[in-house]
C-alpha positions in Angstrom: -16.0 -5.0 -14.0 -13.7 -2.4 -12.6 -13.8 -0.5 -15.9 -17.6 -0.6 -15.8 -17.7 0.6 -12.2 -15.2 3.4 -13.0 -17.1 4.6 -16.1 -20.4 4.6 -14.2 -18.9 6.6 -11.4 -17.2 9.1 -13.8 -20.5 10.0 -15.4 -22.0 13.2 -14.0 -24.3 16.1 -15.0 -21.6 17.5 -17.3 -21.4 14.3 -19.3 -23.0 14.5 -22.7 -26.2 12.5 -23.0 -24.8 10.2 -25.7 -21.9 9.3 -23.5 -24.0 8.5 -20.4 -24.7 4.9 -19.4 -28.2 3.8 -18.5 -26.8 1.4 -15.8 -24.5 -1.6 -15.5 -26.0 -3.7 -18.2 -26.0 -0.7 -20.6 -22.3 0.0 -19.8 -21.3 -3.6 -20.3 -23.2 -3.8 -23.6 -21.8 -0.5 -25.0 -18.2 -1.3 -23.9 -18.4 -4.7 -25.6 -20.0 -3.2 -28.8 -17.7 -0.2 -29.1 -14.4 -1.6 -27.8 -14.7 -5.4 -27.8 -13.3 -7.6 -25.0 -10.2 -5.4 -24.7 -12.3 -2.5 -23.5 -12.8 -4.3 -20.2 -9.0 -4.4 -19.7 -8.5 -0.7 -20.3 -5.9 0.7 -18.0 -4.6 -2.7 -16.9 -1.0 -2.0 -17.8 -1.0 1.2 -15.7 -2.6 -0.7 -12.8 0.0 -3.5 -13.0 2.8 -0.9 -13.0 1.3 0.9 -10.1 1.0 -2.4 -8.1 4.6 -3.4 -8.9 6.0 0.0 -7.9 3.9 0.0 -4.7 5.1 -3.5 -3.8 8.7 -2.5 -4.3 8.3 0.7 -2.2 6.6 -1.2 0.6 9.4 -3.9 0.6 12.1 -1.2 0.8 10.2 0.6 3.5 9.7 -2.6 5.5 13.4 -3.4 5.2 14.4 0.0 6.4 12.0 -0.1 9.4 13.2 -3.6 10.3 16.9 -2.6 10.3 16.2 0.6 12.3 14.2 -1.4 14.8 16.9 -4.0 15.2 19.5 -1.3 15.8 17.3 0.4 18.4 16.6 -2.9 20.2 20.3 -3.8 20.3 21.2 -0.3 21.7 18.5 -0.6 24.3 19.7 -4.1 25.3 23.3 -2.8 25.6 22.1 0.1 27.8 20.2 -2.2 30.1 23.3 -4.4 30.4 25.4 -1.3 31.4 22.8 -0.2 33.9 22.5 -3.6 35.4 26.3 -3.9 35.8 26.5 -0.5 37.4 23.7 -1.4 39.8 25.3 -4.7 40.7 28.7 -2.9 41.3 27.0 -0.3 43.6 25.1 -2.9 45.6 28.3 -4.9 46.0 30.3 -1.8 47.2 27.6 -0.9 49.7 27.3 -4.5 51.0 31.0 -4.6 51.9 
């Protein structure tokens, strides 16, 4: 039904009258009559390729963000440890 929706949405005032659809039922009937069942799967290969590339890109981005976050958290934890040690040393020196 995505093909039907797309073709209905693509129709505008510049579309020739013989290429306009009268509605959803007309679009389904004409696609079936003119293109057969394969007409409902037009563009499927491109959509599958788009989805696969998008998934790969999102996975790579997620991994990069995860690694950067882990590095930042480790650096922040190390800095807290140094500050805590310095503070403990200062308190100990003052308490003497």
